[in-house]
C-alpha positions, 0 to 999 in steps of 0.5 A: 712192290707187289709180287703176283703170279705171272699170267698171260696178261704179263707176256709182253712185259716179261718177253721184253725183259727176257730179251734184255736179260738173255743178251746181258753178261748176267747169263751165259746163253742167249736163249731164243724167241721159241724158248722164251715163249715155252718158258712163259707158257710153262709159267702161265699154264698148268705145269707142276714143274714151273712157276712164274712171278712178276713184280709190280710197282705203281701198276708197272711190271718192273721184273719177273722170276721163273722157278723150276720145281724138283726134289733134291736127293742130295739134300733130301728136300723139295728143291726150287731152282730160281731159274730167272730173276730180273728187275729193270735197271731203274728198280735194282738196289731197292731190296726187291730181290730180298723181298722175293726171297722172303716170299719164297721162304713163306711159300716153300717151307722146308725146301732147298733153293738153288740158283746159278749166277755168273761171278761177274754179276756182282750185284746179284752175287751180293744179294744172294749171299746177303740172303743166305745163299752159299757157293757150292764147290762143284761143277754142274754139267748138262746134256740137252736132248730134244726130239724136235729140230731146235737143239741149241745151247 
């Protein structure tokens, strides 16, 4: 499996996977075509806050990841949020998630990695724990403020 930076050439494959991912039990929101397009744009264009990766097996895009970058005052370190991490079902359980986390540790030294996961997504939870992630003991809250017409959860 190869890990590559997401480019415009990967749009169709990533979009197809996002549609599946965001309608699965692994995610608590459904997203929308507009959101998916903005996410891919952010990952493939010059954007200091977002970065995207694809996972390639024998020339086929078999998964994708999207990251959001910030700074954590809670930990005093740069922070990388693993926003999306998805593999086609036939490619799960092959150690690709662990390979991606190793790639992240090399790419972002001295950094805190954060992610959200639905408790019911046992396979993902197992992978995250195996790769050193801890459960945080607090609730996260959000507020979405958008100046254009789409204001969805």
